[in-house]
VOBA-1610 file (N, C-alpha, C; in pm, whole numbers, padded with zeros to 5 digits, always signed):
BEGIN
Met+10319+10181+12066Met+10188+10220+12111Met+10194+10242+12262Asn+10212+10362+12302Asn+10229+10391+12444Asn+10106+10449+12509Ser+10005+10479+12435Ser+09893+10553+12489Ser+09762+10494+12441Gln+09658+10515+12520Gln+09525+10473+12475Gln+09485+10547+12348Leu+09541+10665+12327Leu+09510+10741+12206Leu+09554+10667+12081Ala+09645+10571+12096Ala+09697+10496+11982Ala+09590+10411+11916Thr+09485+10376+11989Thr+09382+10291+11930Thr+09247+10362+11921Phe+09250+10494+11918Phe+09128+10572+11893Phe+09149+10656+11769Pro+09065+10636+11667Pro+09082+10712+11543Pro+09036+10857+11557Lys+09112+10945+11499Lys+09073+11085+11489Lys+08994+11106+11361Glu+09042+11041+11253Glu+08975+11054+11123Glu+08991+10924+11046Ile+08884+10884+10977Ile+08885+10765+10892Ile+08836+10806+10754Ser+08910+10766+10650Ser+08869+10796+10513Ser+08913+10680+10423Phe+08867+10684+10299Phe+08907+10580+10205Phe+08900+10633+10063Asp+08972+10563+09974Asp+08964+10592+09832Asp+08940+10458+09762Asp+08970+10448+09634Asp+08942+10325+09560Asp+09027+10207+09603Asp+09142+10232+09666Asp+09234+10123+09698Asp+09270+10108+09846Tyr+09251+10215+09924Tyr+09301+10213+10062Tyr+09201+10272+10162Leu+09212+10222+10286Leu+09146+10281+10402Leu+09255+10354+10479Tyr+09228+10476+10521Tyr+09325+10556+10595Tyr+09269+10587+10733Ile+09353+10571+10833Ile+09313+10609+10970Ile+09421+10700+11026Glu+09379+10817+11070Glu+09466+10904+11149Glu+09426+10883+11293Trp+09518+10830+11372Trp+09492+10800+11512Trp+09508+10926+11597Lys+09444+10927+11711Lys+09449+11044+11799Lys+09589+11072+11853Asp+09679+10974+11847Asp+09816+10999+11891Asp+09901+11059+11780Gly+09839+11087+11662Gly+09909+11152+11552Gly+09962+11057+11446His+09962+10927+11473His+10011+10829+11375His+09908+10811+11263Gly+09955+10792+11142Gly+09867+10763+11029Gly+09889+10622+10979Ser+09782+10552+10947Ser+09789+10415+10895Ser+09716+10407+10762Lys+09766+10321+10674Lys+09710+10301+10541Lys+09693+10151+10521Tyr+09572+10109+10481Tyr+09541+09967+10466Tyr+09491+09939+10325Ser+09544+09836+10263Ser+09494+09790+10134Ser+09353+09736+10154Leu+09258+09785+10074Leu+09120+09737+10085Leu+09111+09588+10054Leu+09182+09544+09951Leu+09179+09402+09915Leu+09232+09317+10030Asp+09339+09361+10092Asp+09395+09289+10205Asp+09296+09283+10321Leu+09231+09396+10352Leu+09134+09397+10460Leu+09015+09305+10430Arg+08969+09306+10307Arg+08856+09218+10271Arg+08895+09072+10286Lys+09014+09037+10240Lys+09059+08898+10251Lys+09083+08857+10396Lys+09109+08954+10483Lys+09132+08926+10625Lys+09007+08952+10709Cys+08892+08958+10645Cys+08768+08984+10718Cys+08760+08895+10842Pro+08734+08955+10959Pro+08733+08878+11083Pro+08601+08808+11116Cys+08504+08809+11026Cys+08376+08745+11059Cys+08391+08593+11061Ala+08297+08525+11122Ala+08304+08379+11137Ala+08307+08307+11002Thr+08230+08350+10907Thr+08227+08285+10776Thr+08362+08295+10708Cys+08420+08413+10704Cys+08548+08433+10636Cys+08664+08369+10711Arg+08653+08355+10842Arg+08760+08295+10922Arg+08747+08144+10930Gly+08650+08086+10859Gly+08638+07941+10855Gly+08538+07883+10952Gly+08460+07967+11014Gly+08356+07918+11103Gly+08243+07855+11022His+08149+07798+11090His+08032+07737+11025His+08073+07625+10929Gly+08182+07553+10961Gly+08224+07438+10883Gly+08311+07467+10762Gly+08348+07592+10741Gly+08433+07626+10626Gly+08580+07622+10662Lys+08663+07658+10567Lys+08807+07667+10588Lys+08849+07813+10577Val+08951+07851+10652Val+09003+07988+10644Val+09044+08016+10500Gly+08995+08126+10445Gly+09028+08165+10308Gly+08932+08113+10203Gln+08849+08015+10238Gln+08757+07958+10141Gln+08658+08063+10089Ala+08611+08149+10178Ala+08512+08249+10139Ala+08574+08371+10072Thr+08705+08391+10089Thr+08768+08513+10036Thr+08881+08487+09937Gly+08925+08365+09923Gly+09040+08333+09839Gly+09023+08371+09693His+08902+08371+09643His+08875+08402+09502His+08868+08552+09473Ile+08863+08635+09575Ile+08846+08779+09555Ile+08976+08839+09503Asp+08969+08907+09389Asp+09090+08970+09335Asp+09077+09121+09320Ser+08958+09173+09345Ser+08939+09318+09351Ser+08818+09346+09438Ile+08820+09462+09502Ile+08711+09497+09595Ile+08705+09648+09609Lys+08589+09698+09640Lys+08569+09841+09670Lys+08495+09852+09801Leu+08529+09954+09876Leu+08461+09983+10001Leu+08345+10077+09968Ile+08224+10039+10008Ile+08107+10122+09983Ile+08086+10221+10098Ser+08093+10170+10222Ser+08074+10257+10338Ser+08128+10186+10463Trp+08141+10262+10568Trp+08180+10207+10696Trp+08101+10278+10805Thr+08084+10211+10918Thr+08019+10271+11034Thr+08096+10232+11159Lys+08088+10317+11259Lys+08151+10286+11387Lys+08068+10181+11459Val+08138+10093+11529Val+08074+09994+11616Val+08118+10029+11757Gly+08029+10092+11829Gly+08064+10138+11963Gly+08185+10230+11958Arg+08273+10213+12058Arg+08397+10292+12064Arg+08519+10206+12034Tyr+08495+10087+11975Tyr+08608+09996+11962Tyr+08635+09943+11821Ala+08549+09972+11724Ala+08566+09907+11594Ala+08490+09980+11484Ile+08513+09932+11360Ile+08433+09974+11246Ile+08380+09849+11175Ser+08266+09868+11112Ser+08207+09765+11027Ser+08210+09820+10885Ile+08249+09738+10790Ile+08266+09783+10652Ile+08165+09713+10562Val+08106+09790+10471Val+08022+09733+10366Val+08104+09734+10238Trp+08124+09616+10181Trp+08203+09599+10060Trp+08113+09593+09938Asn+08170+09613+09819Asn+08087+09609+09699Asn+08040+09469+09662Asp+08089+09365+09731Asp+08031+09232+09714Asp+07919+09210+09817Tyr+07879+09319+09884Tyr+07771+09327+09982Tyr+07798+09249+10110His+07921+09210+10129His+07959+09148+10256His+07971+09259+10360Asn+07916+09237+10479Asn+07918+09344+10580Asn+07920+09293+10723Thr+07959+09169+10745Thr+07951+09115+10881Thr+08082+09120+10959Gly+08189+09164+10896Gly+08317+09174+10966Gly+08325+09299+11051Ile+08371+09283+11174Ile+08393+09396+11264Ile+08544+09406+11287Tyr+08600+09517+11242Tyr+08744+09542+11248Tyr+08774+09628+11370Ser+08829+09568+11474Ser+08855+09644+11597Ser+08973+09739+11575Tyr+08966+09851+11645Tyr+09075+09949+11636Tyr+09206+09888+11685Asp+09199+09806+11791Asp+09320+09742+11843Asp+09387+09657+11735His+09307+09576+11664His+09363+09490+11560His+09413+09571+11442Leu+09339+09674+11403Leu+09384+09758+11291Leu+09517+09825+11323Arg+09531+09877+11444Arg+09656+09943+11480Arg+09771+09843+11488Ala+09745+09726+11547Ala+09849+09623+11556Ala+09892+09579+11416Tyr+09797+09564+11327Tyr+09828+09523+11190Tyr+09912+09630+11119Ala+09877+09755+11141Ala+09953+09866+11080Ala+10096+09872+11133Glu+10116+09823+11253Glu+10249+09827+11313Glu+10328+09699+11289Gly+10280+09617+11196Gly+10358+09501+11155Gly+10316+09368+11213Asn+10212+09364+11292Asn+10164+09237+11345Asn+10074+09172+11242Ser+10134+09094+11150Ser+10059+09037+11039Ser+09953+08938+11085Gly+09962+08888+11206Gly+09863+08794+11258Gly+09750+08860+11335Ala+09741+08991+11328Ala+09640+09062+11407Ala+09498+09016+11378Phe+09472+08971+11256Phe+09337+08927+11221Phe+09324+08776+11211Asp+09430+08704+11247Asp+09424+08557+11240Asp+09361+08499+11364
//
């Protein structure tokens, strides 16, 4: 990731199983929807409010993405078919995760 363009999406799309991001630097990333839902960065899913990490998402074995919206110039918010919608997925974390940083959402 040598450029600021690396963390700005050119195009975002999804199908039944994956979220796709084409970054402005030309790189393409593909994310498993189930993996993204289980790694939701919101306080509830990350163990905030007295819970444990994974307690809110550990039981999920299938998921569908209903819609997404941009959050400023730095992230997207996803609405899942379980109606969870409080996770904000930053472009920096999404790109780092796509490049092999498995702890990007931890």
